[in-house]
DOTORGU-913666 format. One record per atom (N, C-alpha, C, O): residue in three letters; x, y, z negated. Coordinates in Angstrom, 3 decimals, padded with zeros to 6 digits. Layout:
ala;X;Y;Z
...
This chain:
met;117.882;105.315;-092.671
met;117.896;103.668;-092.274
met;117.626;102.835;-093.478
met;117.987;103.030;-094.638
thr;116.830;101.746;-092.909
thr;116.733;101.213;-093.812
thr;117.947;099.977;-094.455
thr;119.047;099.718;-093.967
ser;117.334;099.397;-095.623
ser;118.375;098.474;-095.735
ser;118.428;097.469;-094.760
ser;117.373;097.479;-094.127
his;119.229;096.575;-094.354
his;120.110;095.742;-093.422
his;119.318;094.891;-093.153
his;119.123;094.254;-094.189
gln;118.861;094.584;-092.527
gln;118.284;092.815;-092.136
gln;119.284;092.013;-091.730
gln;120.094;092.547;-090.973
pro;119.480;090.783;-092.039
pro;120.136;089.297;-091.646
pro;119.975;089.467;-090.006
pro;118.857;089.523;-089.494
gly;120.732;089.515;-089.524
gly;121.143;089.859;-087.741
gly;121.441;088.815;-086.931
gly;121.903;087.866;-087.565
tyr;121.322;088.593;-085.453
tyr;121.708;087.211;-084.949
tyr;122.629;086.793;-084.889
tyr;123.529;087.591;-085.151
asp;122.998;085.629;-084.601
asp;124.648;085.042;-084.793
asp;124.965;085.270;-083.684
asp;124.220;085.686;-082.797
arg;126.373;084.966;-083.581
arg;127.321;085.236;-082.634
arg;126.146;084.766;-081.002
arg;125.499;085.485;-080.241
thr;126.380;083.066;-081.078
thr;126.050;082.419;-079.942
thr;124.528;083.082;-079.544
thr;124.375;083.326;-078.347
ala;123.321;083.411;-080.515
ala;122.255;084.138;-079.978
ala;122.561;085.490;-079.634
ala;121.899;085.839;-078.657
arg;123.208;086.253;-080.010
arg;124.290;087.715;-078.982
arg;124.608;087.349;-078.054
arg;123.954;087.940;-077.194
leu;125.600;086.338;-077.405
leu;126.186;086.537;-076.458
leu;124.956;086.018;-075.619
leu;124.557;086.865;-074.821
leu;124.061;084.489;-075.605
leu;123.529;084.126;-074.703
leu;122.773;085.491;-074.872
leu;123.602;086.091;-074.187
his;121.868;086.496;-075.224
his;120.834;087.194;-074.954
his;121.741;088.313;-073.994
his;121.214;088.362;-072.883
trp;122.911;089.201;-074.080
trp;123.332;090.007;-073.508
trp;123.980;089.362;-072.339
trp;124.083;090.124;-071.377
ser;124.458;088.125;-072.157
ser;124.568;087.342;-070.909
ser;123.528;087.380;-070.198
ser;123.468;087.947;-069.107
ser;122.530;086.729;-070.793
ser;121.022;086.355;-070.011
ser;120.655;088.314;-069.283
ser;120.354;088.448;-068.097
ala;120.749;089.390;-070.103
ala;120.335;090.087;-069.338
ala;121.463;091.179;-068.552
ala;121.115;092.302;-068.186
leu;122.524;090.766;-068.412
leu;123.231;091.195;-067.130
leu;122.970;090.293;-066.162
leu;122.775;090.662;-065.004
cys;122.949;089.492;-066.388
cys;122.338;088.490;-065.229
cys;121.380;089.075;-064.250
cys;121.281;089.442;-063.079
phe;120.619;088.940;-065.561
phe;119.051;089.436;-065.534
phe;119.229;090.714;-064.211
phe;119.195;090.637;-062.983
leu;119.403;091.709;-065.050
leu;119.643;092.829;-064.161
leu;120.582;092.813;-063.226
leu;120.732;093.827;-062.544
ile;121.278;091.838;-063.039
ile;121.704;091.965;-061.446
ile;121.336;091.532;-060.572
ile;121.291;092.047;-059.455
ala;120.879;090.141;-061.001
ala;119.811;089.315;-059.821
ala;118.501;090.854;-059.620
ala;118.345;091.394;-058.525
leu;117.698;091.321;-060.939
leu;116.747;092.733;-060.366
leu;117.188;093.491;-059.567
leu;116.407;093.946;-058.732
gly;117.967;093.712;-059.553
gly;118.701;095.289;-059.501
gly;118.766;094.731;-057.852
gly;118.598;095.697;-057.108
ile;118.978;093.355;-057.033
ile;119.545;092.985;-055.495
ile;118.197;092.086;-055.323
ile;118.073;091.347;-054.347
gly;117.267;092.185;-056.256
gly;116.164;091.984;-055.478
gly;115.036;092.928;-055.520
gly;113.928;092.555;-055.135
leu;115.236;094.155;-055.969
leu;114.942;095.815;-055.396
leu;115.718;096.259;-054.576
leu;115.395;097.398;-054.240
tyr;116.569;095.901;-054.108
tyr;117.734;096.269;-053.051
tyr;116.654;095.139;-051.710
tyr;115.940;095.854;-051.006
phe;116.584;094.168;-051.511
phe;115.679;093.221;-050.896
phe;114.851;094.380;-050.569
phe;115.096;094.840;-049.454
gly;113.737;095.110;-051.377
gly;112.830;095.927;-050.726
gly;113.089;096.856;-050.111
gly;112.189;097.299;-049.397
thr;114.151;097.414;-050.113
thr;114.194;098.650;-049.381
thr;114.737;097.919;-047.574
thr;114.694;098.649;-046.584
leu;115.020;097.010;-047.521
leu;115.481;096.403;-046.087
leu;114.069;095.466;-045.364
leu;113.583;094.529;-045.998
asp;113.621;095.801;-044.223
asp;112.983;095.286;-043.149
asp;113.968;094.055;-042.409
asp;114.137;093.766;-041.225
tyr;114.545;093.459;-043.728
tyr;115.175;091.897;-042.678
tyr;114.577;090.832;-041.908
tyr;115.227;089.849;-041.550
arg;113.262;091.013;-041.623
arg;112.342;090.239;-041.264
arg;112.639;090.590;-039.561
arg;112.834;089.832;-038.611
asn;112.581;091.890;-039.646
asn;112.719;092.338;-038.102
asn;113.701;092.981;-037.910
asn;113.761;093.369;-036.744
asn;114.748;093.366;-038.695
asn;115.684;094.193;-037.862
asn;117.332;093.288;-038.581
asn;117.654;092.779;-039.655
lys;118.077;093.549;-037.023
lys;119.068;092.730;-037.479
lys;119.792;093.086;-038.409
lys;119.916;092.313;-039.359
ala;120.630;094.626;-038.416
ala;120.942;095.139;-039.844
ala;120.697;094.761;-040.905
ala;121.429;094.142;-041.677
asp;119.232;095.232;-041.089
asp;118.922;094.775;-042.155
asp;118.852;093.446;-042.594
asp;118.862;093.332;-043.819
tyr;118.772;092.219;-041.830
tyr;118.981;090.818;-042.232
tyr;120.466;090.488;-042.154
tyr;120.643;089.363;-042.621
ala;121.461;090.981;-041.788
ala;122.693;091.580;-042.172
ala;123.208;091.598;-043.756
ala;123.953;090.834;-044.369
lys;122.660;092.516;-044.061
lys;122.585;093.416;-045.305
lys;122.275;092.153;-046.310
lys;123.107;091.632;-047.053
phe;120.750;091.734;-046.157
phe;119.990;090.589;-047.241
phe;121.193;089.284;-047.422
phe;121.345;088.665;-048.476
gly;122.016;089.028;-046.104
gly;122.397;087.986;-045.914
gly;123.699;088.092;-046.802
gly;124.357;087.134;-047.208
glu;123.932;089.313;-047.011
glu;125.666;089.234;-047.807
glu;125.602;089.506;-048.836
glu;126.650;089.505;-049.483
val;124.262;089.893;-049.532
val;123.647;089.643;-051.024
val;122.872;088.442;-051.385
val;123.202;088.148;-052.534
ile;121.908;087.529;-050.893
ile;121.044;087.137;-051.309
ile;122.342;085.724;-052.010
ile;121.741;084.930;-052.734
tyr;123.454;085.489;-051.903
tyr;123.852;084.270;-052.621
tyr;123.929;084.904;-053.833
tyr;123.999;084.070;-054.736
trp;123.947;086.209;-054.289
trp;124.548;086.744;-055.111
trp;123.078;086.629;-056.148
trp;123.165;086.228;-057.309
his;121.903;087.001;-055.589
his;120.593;087.152;-056.323
his;120.234;085.569;-056.707
his;119.622;085.157;-057.691
lys;120.577;085.131;-056.061
lys;120.219;083.421;-056.312
lys;121.491;082.907;-057.327
lys;121.297;081.965;-058.094
thr;122.471;083.426;-057.284
thr;123.944;082.954;-058.557
thr;123.265;083.056;-059.544
thr;122.852;082.145;-060.262
phe;123.030;084.690;-059.691
phe;122.693;085.156;-060.994
phe;121.083;084.957;-061.879
phe;120.807;084.980;-063.078
gly;120.290;084.772;-060.693
gly;118.930;084.140;-061.196
gly;118.936;082.710;-061.776
gly;118.605;082.150;-062.822
thr;119.416;082.430;-060.712
thr;120.032;080.562;-061.404
thr;120.631;080.367;-062.628
thr;120.569;079.297;-063.233
leu;121.361;081.607;-063.130
leu;122.456;081.271;-064.175
leu;121.215;082.028;-064.937
leu;120.740;081.110;-065.605
val;120.527;083.052;-065.170
val;119.466;083.401;-066.218
val;118.675;082.335;-066.590
val;118.291;082.231;-067.755
phe;118.313;081.334;-065.531
phe;117.236;080.325;-065.731
phe;117.846;079.226;-066.725
phe;117.325;078.832;-067.769
ala;119.211;078.770;-066.103
ala;119.721;077.659;-067.088
ala;120.397;078.388;-068.606
ala;120.989;077.760;-069.483
leu;120.201;079.380;-068.598
leu;120.649;080.659;-069.905
leu;119.931;080.172;-070.809
leu;120.232;079.853;-071.959
val;118.172;080.076;-069.820
val;116.873;080.393;-070.893
val;117.025;078.948;-071.557
val;117.023;078.732;-072.769
phe;117.108;078.355;-070.922
phe;117.156;076.846;-071.535
phe;117.933;076.557;-072.825
phe;117.541;075.951;-073.822
tyr;119.102;077.118;-072.587
tyr;119.939;077.091;-073.832
tyr;119.370;077.984;-074.898
tyr;119.545;077.589;-076.051
arg;118.841;078.903;-074.761
arg;118.887;080.196;-075.812
arg;117.267;079.018;-076.405
arg;117.181;078.387;-077.459
leu;116.403;079.090;-075.462
leu;115.841;078.361;-076.338
leu;116.068;077.515;-077.754
leu;115.938;077.893;-078.918
tyr;116.552;075.915;-077.074
tyr;117.310;075.430;-077.751
tyr;118.101;076.023;-078.996
tyr;117.859;075.474;-080.071
his;119.140;077.217;-078.995
his;119.760;077.794;-080.006
his;118.659;078.111;-080.636
his;118.893;077.924;-081.830
arg;117.327;078.580;-080.464
arg;116.380;079.480;-080.942
arg;115.669;078.650;-081.778
arg;115.288;079.197;-082.812
phe;115.304;077.203;-081.601
phe;114.832;076.244;-082.334
phe;115.970;075.868;-083.037
phe;115.576;075.622;-084.176
arg;117.149;075.695;-082.973
arg;117.855;075.389;-083.617
arg;118.457;076.025;-085.073
arg;118.721;075.488;-086.149
his;118.542;077.313;-084.629
his;118.871;078.584;-085.018
his;117.622;079.618;-085.495
his;117.481;080.600;-084.766
pro;116.916;079.527;-086.378
pro;115.602;080.649;-085.715
pro;115.818;081.996;-085.959
pro;116.572;082.241;-086.901
pro;115.275;083.078;-085.255
pro;115.910;084.420;-085.527
pro;115.524;085.064;-086.591
pro;114.526;084.600;-087.142
pro;115.994;085.968;-087.041
pro;115.723;086.517;-088.805
pro;114.668;087.155;-088.283
pro;114.341;087.509;-087.150
ala;114.012;087.253;-089.809
ala;112.881;087.972;-089.964
ala;112.908;089.145;-089.419
ala;113.923;089.724;-089.035
leu;111.364;089.695;-089.342
leu;111.536;091.308;-088.771
leu;111.299;091.984;-089.919
leu;110.983;091.436;-090.975
pro;111.461;093.347;-089.736
pro;111.446;094.086;-090.824
pro;110.221;093.821;-092.039
pro;109.204;093.549;-091.402
ala;109.926;093.792;-093.444
ala;108.967;094.113;-094.103
ala;108.011;094.886;-093.487
ala;106.885;094.499;-093.176
ser;108.462;095.963;-093.317
ser;107.637;097.334;-093.394
ser;107.237;097.081;-091.479
ser;107.156;098.143;-090.861
met;107.092;096.244;-090.941
met;107.018;096.618;-089.748
met;105.232;096.024;-089.912
met;104.805;095.095;-090.597
pro;104.520;096.928;-089.039
pro;102.713;096.255;-089.135
pro;102.611;095.110;-088.229
pro;103.418;094.645;-087.425
gly;101.562;094.808;-088.516
gly;101.044;093.087;-088.306
gly;101.256;093.231;-086.836
gly;102.174;092.648;-086.259
trp;100.361;094.047;-086.205
trp;100.214;094.406;-084.997
trp;101.326;094.420;-084.224
trp;101.317;094.030;-083.056
met;102.311;094.850;-084.797
met;103.995;095.238;-084.090
met;104.564;093.732;-084.039
met;105.162;093.344;-083.035
arg;104.370;092.935;-085.103
arg;105.261;092.121;-085.445
arg;104.216;090.805;-084.371
arg;104.920;089.877;-083.975
ser;102.918;090.737;-084.003
ser;102.246;089.678;-083.007
ser;102.809;090.780;-081.892
ser;103.878;090.300;-081.515
ala;102.675;091.521;-081.477
ala;103.689;092.155;-079.875
ala;104.675;091.853;-080.136
ala;104.625;090.957;-079.293
ser;105.805;091.712;-080.621
ser;107.163;091.640;-080.544
ser;107.156;089.850;-079.770
ser;107.569;089.460;-078.678
his;106.234;088.825;-081.365
his;106.151;087.763;-080.811
his;105.841;087.246;-079.364
his;106.411;086.452;-078.615
leu;104.864;087.909;-079.283
leu;103.708;087.836;-077.892
leu;104.929;088.159;-076.535
leu;105.096;087.402;-075.579
ser;105.521;089.197;-076.721
ser;106.445;089.919;-075.117
ser;107.544;088.519;-075.351
ser;107.733;087.877;-074.318
his;108.148;088.095;-076.399
his;109.308;087.427;-076.345
his;109.066;086.678;-075.758
his;109.699;086.483;-074.721
trp;107.723;085.654;-076.245
trp;107.291;084.249;-075.658
trp;107.522;084.464;-074.407
trp;108.137;083.667;-073.698
ser;107.047;085.576;-074.006
ser;106.177;085.664;-072.812
ser;107.478;086.136;-072.187
ser;107.300;085.834;-071.007
leu;108.376;086.554;-072.247
leu;109.374;086.667;-071.475
leu;110.157;085.384;-071.258
leu;110.369;085.014;-070.103
tyr;110.629;084.637;-072.356
tyr;110.569;083.276;-071.995
tyr;109.834;082.704;-070.689
tyr;110.339;082.657;-069.567
gly;108.762;082.350;-070.986
gly;107.894;081.967;-070.382
gly;108.407;082.248;-068.960
gly;108.998;081.422;-068.263
leu;108.019;083.907;-068.505
leu;108.281;084.229;-067.258
leu;109.194;084.240;-066.360
leu;109.023;084.562;-065.185
ile;110.686;083.723;-067.101
ile;111.814;083.263;-066.838
ile;112.196;082.591;-066.370
ile;113.139;082.483;-065.586
val;110.800;081.378;-067.199
val;111.024;079.969;-066.670
val;110.226;079.726;-065.329
val;110.744;079.044;-064.445
val;109.193;080.179;-065.198
val;108.481;080.579;-063.981
val;108.893;080.985;-062.570
val;108.664;080.508;-061.458
leu;109.684;082.194;-063.077
leu;110.529;082.721;-062.232
leu;111.658;082.199;-061.519
leu;111.816;082.214;-060.299
gly;112.506;081.688;-062.481
gly;113.579;080.498;-062.029
gly;112.653;079.448;-061.164
gly;112.834;079.672;-059.968
leu;111.836;078.508;-061.352
leu;111.067;077.712;-060.570
leu;110.971;077.978;-059.490
leu;111.469;077.322;-058.575
ser;110.259;079.078;-059.356
ser;109.677;079.460;-058.279
ser;110.500;079.609;-056.806
ser;110.414;079.153;-055.666
gly;111.731;080.958;-057.911
gly;113.063;080.865;-056.917
gly;113.879;079.938;-056.449
gly;114.631;080.182;-055.506
leu;113.829;078.645;-057.107
leu;114.534;077.914;-056.671
leu;113.691;076.691;-055.902
leu;114.156;075.967;-055.022
val;112.206;076.634;-056.503
val;111.259;075.610;-055.504
val;110.984;076.490;-053.999
val;110.832;075.953;-052.902
gly;110.972;077.566;-054.199
gly;110.902;078.364;-052.506
gly;112.009;078.311;-051.922
gly;112.010;078.095;-050.710
ser;113.212;078.488;-052.610
ser;114.353;078.243;-051.547
ser;114.288;076.701;-051.173
ser;114.495;076.239;-050.051
asp;114.034;076.145;-052.072
asp;114.274;074.577;-051.602
asp;113.628;074.161;-050.935
asp;114.341;073.731;-050.028
ile;111.967;073.828;-050.576
ile;111.217;073.792;-049.662
ile;111.121;074.738;-048.346
ile;110.296;074.316;-047.537
gly;111.640;075.657;-048.050
gly;112.135;076.825;-047.202
gly;113.231;076.334;-046.633
gly;113.289;076.578;-045.428
asn;114.155;075.705;-047.086
asn;115.431;075.274;-046.532
asn;116.200;076.755;-046.677
asn;116.949;077.156;-045.786
tyr;116.014;077.300;-047.539
tyr;116.794;078.542;-047.949
tyr;118.018;078.081;-048.898
tyr;117.587;078.584;-049.935
pro;119.367;077.418;-049.320
pro;120.116;076.652;-049.629
pro;120.110;077.574;-051.127
pro;119.727;078.740;-051.224
val;120.583;076.803;-052.124
val;120.757;077.853;-053.331
val;122.819;078.008;-053.438
val;123.412;076.981;-053.765
lys;123.257;078.676;-053.285
lys;124.457;078.441;-052.915
lys;125.042;079.540;-054.321
lys;124.648;080.696;-054.473
leu;126.189;078.728;-055.356
leu;126.404;079.442;-056.460
leu;127.927;080.124;-055.994
leu;128.830;079.784;-055.230
phe;127.677;081.229;-056.868
phe;129.143;082.194;-056.670
phe;129.458;082.025;-054.853
phe;130.422;082.666;-054.435
glu;128.909;081.448;-054.153
glu;129.564;081.423;-052.556
glu;130.694;080.603;-052.362
glu;131.704;080.783;-051.682
leu;130.148;079.160;-053.477
leu;131.125;078.106;-054.191
leu;130.134;076.816;-053.497
leu;130.173;076.146;-052.465
trp;129.495;076.881;-054.368
trp;128.838;075.342;-054.717
trp;127.150;075.208;-054.382
trp;126.275;075.927;-054.864
tyr;126.968;074.140;-053.469
tyr;125.070;074.276;-052.896
tyr;124.691;073.573;-054.042
tyr;125.004;072.451;-054.441
leu;123.903;074.507;-054.533
leu;122.732;072.943;-055.417
leu;121.978;072.165;-054.562
leu;121.674;072.729;-053.512
pro;121.508;070.795;-054.738
pro;120.877;070.273;-054.154
pro;120.076;070.594;-053.283
pro;120.172;071.813;-053.141
gln;119.325;070.176;-052.607
gln;117.922;070.428;-052.141
gln;117.154;068.817;-052.421
gln;117.861;067.809;-052.443
phe;115.577;068.739;-052.633
phe;115.091;067.736;-053.036
phe;113.994;067.557;-052.087
phe;113.509;066.437;-051.925
ala;113.578;068.559;-051.461
ala;112.078;068.975;-050.877
ala;112.224;068.363;-049.200
ala;113.269;067.789;-048.892
gly;111.456;068.480;-048.490
gly;111.134;068.696;-047.409
gly;111.154;070.140;-046.886
gly;110.387;070.821;-047.567
glu;111.764;070.860;-045.909
glu;111.125;071.654;-045.108
glu;109.444;072.368;-045.215
glu;108.461;071.723;-044.853
asn;109.379;073.369;-045.608
asn;107.758;073.775;-045.540
asn;107.764;075.148;-045.470
asn;107.934;075.682;-046.566
arg;107.624;075.944;-044.471
arg;108.387;077.169;-044.632
arg;107.110;078.208;-045.180
arg;107.128;079.041;-046.087
pro;105.800;077.731;-044.076
pro;104.574;079.050;-045.179
pro;104.330;078.748;-046.297
pro;103.715;079.546;-047.004
leu;104.745;077.477;-046.803
leu;104.272;077.506;-048.655
leu;105.576;077.969;-049.314
leu;105.470;078.300;-050.495
ala;106.673;078.041;-048.803
ala;107.616;078.545;-049.310
ala;107.690;080.116;-049.324
ala;108.143;080.795;-050.244
asp;107.308;080.446;-048.463
asp;107.388;082.320;-047.931
asp;105.605;082.158;-049.468
asp;105.464;082.990;-050.364
ser;104.935;081.315;-049.327
ser;103.687;082.028;-050.545
ser;104.633;081.848;-052.098
ser;104.672;082.595;-053.076
ile;105.254;080.694;-051.859
ile;106.171;080.923;-053.019
ile;107.091;081.653;-053.464
ile;107.380;081.579;-054.658
leu;107.766;082.526;-052.610
leu;108.473;083.949;-052.217
leu;107.532;084.967;-052.525
leu;107.598;085.752;-053.472
arg;106.603;084.892;-051.605
arg;105.778;086.113;-052.263
arg;105.483;086.213;-054.008
arg;105.935;087.155;-054.658
val;104.708;085.164;-054.605
val;104.372;084.769;-055.994
val;105.838;085.221;-057.031
val;105.860;085.838;-058.096
his;106.906;084.666;-056.269
his;108.341;085.097;-056.934
his;108.782;086.720;-057.187
his;109.186;087.320;-058.183
ile;108.571;087.029;-056.127
ile;108.780;088.584;-055.962
ile;107.514;089.402;-057.436
ile;107.727;090.094;-058.431
trp;106.495;088.921;-056.915
trp;105.390;089.445;-058.127
trp;105.884;089.050;-059.628
trp;105.721;090.054;-060.321
leu;106.301;088.227;-060.230
leu;106.700;087.542;-060.967
leu;107.846;088.796;-061.276
leu;107.629;089.751;-062.022
gly;109.070;088.557;-060.543
gly;110.184;089.472;-060.540
gly;109.839;090.914;-061.160
gly;110.336;091.558;-062.084
asn;108.584;091.198;-060.099
asn;107.987;092.741;-061.196
asn;107.581;092.611;-062.538
asn;108.002;093.244;-063.506
thr;106.690;091.694;-062.502
thr;106.094;091.648;-063.694
thr;107.256;091.271;-065.135
thr;106.991;091.436;-066.326
ala;108.427;090.789;-064.600
ala;109.321;090.891;-065.459
ala;109.954;091.796;-066.070
ala;110.302;091.931;-067.243
ala;110.123;092.701;-064.704
ala;111.165;093.950;-064.643
ala;110.442;095.048;-066.047
ala;111.120;095.457;-066.989
ile;109.004;095.328;-065.852
ile;107.924;095.631;-066.474
ile;108.033;095.018;-067.855
ile;108.285;095.777;-068.791
leu;107.856;093.613;-068.100
leu;108.135;092.988;-069.726
leu;109.754;093.319;-070.303
leu;110.060;093.251;-071.494
val;110.510;093.611;-069.420
val;111.514;094.170;-069.805
val;111.789;095.230;-069.709
val;112.748;095.407;-070.460
ala;111.424;096.503;-069.011
ala;111.181;097.691;-069.498
ala;110.570;097.824;-071.312
ala;111.119;098.282;-072.314
ile;109.667;097.399;-071.163
ile;109.156;097.268;-072.679
ile;109.467;097.319;-073.863
ile;109.252;097.937;-074.906
his;110.531;095.790;-073.055
his;111.525;095.263;-074.756
his;112.642;096.258;-074.893
his;113.240;096.563;-075.925
ile;112.780;096.611;-073.946
ile;114.203;097.563;-073.987
ile;112.983;098.969;-074.684
ile;113.266;099.286;-075.840
gly;112.126;099.506;-074.250
gly;111.781;100.699;-075.153
gly;111.302;100.556;-075.993
gly;110.799;101.572;-076.472
ala;111.118;099.300;-076.729
ala;110.561;099.023;-077.883
ala;111.738;098.980;-078.896
ala;111.742;099.474;-080.023
ser;112.756;098.284;-078.269
ser;113.850;098.401;-079.221
ser;114.609;099.562;-079.427
ser;115.220;099.676;-080.490
leu;114.677;100.632;-078.391
leu;114.915;101.811;-078.726
leu;114.014;102.729;-079.227
leu;114.415;103.886;-079.352
tyr;112.575;102.385;-079.625
tyr;111.821;102.834;-080.462
tyr;112.090;102.627;-081.769
tyr;112.032;103.637;-082.470
his;112.383;101.549;-082.333
his;112.591;101.169;-083.161
his;113.964;101.572;-083.556
his;114.102;102.093;-084.663
his;114.774;101.435;-082.956
his;116.126;102.086;-083.455
his;116.557;103.690;-083.682
his;117.527;104.044;-084.352
trp;115.597;104.615;-082.957
trp;115.844;106.221;-082.997
trp;114.439;106.631;-083.609
trp;114.447;107.586;-084.386
ile;113.488;106.136;-083.394
ile;112.373;106.378;-084.392
ile;111.842;105.678;-085.489
ile;111.347;106.366;-086.382
val;111.840;104.743;-085.584
val;111.573;104.226;-086.762
val;112.668;103.709;-087.840
val;112.633;103.330;-089.011
lys;113.578;103.875;-086.922
lys;115.131;103.857;-087.631
lys;115.183;102.937;-088.542
lys;115.558;103.175;-089.690
asp;114.700;101.435;-088.008
asp;114.720;100.211;-088.620
asp;116.345;099.271;-087.857
asp;117.316;099.619;-087.184
asp;115.929;098.207;-088.362
asp;117.459;097.315;-088.150
asp;116.952;096.342;-086.928
asp;117.481;095.256;-086.693
val;115.790;096.915;-086.142
val;115.421;096.013;-084.888
val;116.760;095.499;-083.870
val;116.953;094.301;-083.664
leu;117.601;096.530;-083.303
leu;118.123;097.042;-082.295
leu;119.485;096.310;-083.026
leu;120.076;095.377;-082.483
arg;119.856;096.838;-084.237
arg;120.963;096.748;-084.370
arg;121.183;095.143;-085.282
arg;122.178;094.868;-085.953
arg;119.816;094.131;-085.048
arg;120.567;092.662;-085.665
arg;120.868;091.948;-084.197
arg;121.536;090.930;-084.014
met;120.271;092.666;-083.317
met;120.929;091.375;-081.841
met;122.406;092.835;-081.465
met;123.320;092.519;-080.704
trp;122.395;093.590;-081.800
trp;123.915;094.403;-081.226
trp;124.567;094.030;-082.038
trp;124.987;092.900;-081.789
ala;125.005;094.562;-083.260
ala;125.887;093.736;-084.381
ala;126.237;092.415;-084.560
ala;127.343;091.876;-084.612
gly;125.171;092.002;-084.642
gly;124.687;090.603;-085.866
gly;124.994;090.797;-087.396
gly;125.214;091.902;-087.893
pro;124.988;089.707;-088.036
pro;124.438;089.535;-089.593
pro;125.298;090.886;-089.894
pro;126.115;091.534;-089.241
gly;124.633;091.020;-091.410
gly;124.953;092.188;-091.967
gly;126.196;093.171;-091.531
gly;127.295;093.313;-092.068
arg;125.558;093.886;-090.205
arg;126.604;094.851;-089.955
arg;125.564;096.417;-090.122
arg;126.085;097.523;-089.977
């Protein structure tokens, strides 16, 4: 193993792993939707209705957390990548991180806007409703929600690449890229 690089601070790690958990839950529920014929089958529609609120809750949490993550990242810049990392890999790292941040913002917006104009309320933790702002336009909402599904699949691919890259660094390159987010500074 190379010498230890400075790690992310506790807040950055908490935000990362909380976002990751919420994203994976929302994604898992979203993928489950893909197995249902909820538009044509009453039993599937009932199953969809049982879990849609949880998808919206965890998706909204990811959306909210990304803004705090960005705020924190600007106030507390991430540790430098290992000096031994090739330039193309550094560029790929920066591109993938900023792509994930941007995709999460657009993914959250598409879900919230699609729900709002489709008159599909967003209920958090099955307790609180987010206010609705727009008039109902179901055809437009359905188009936006189709984009939301495409964005979700794209985000899932980027997250898989992100996980694969971190494991590659940990087990193949044997540097501290994963350890910096797992254990923090100087661990």
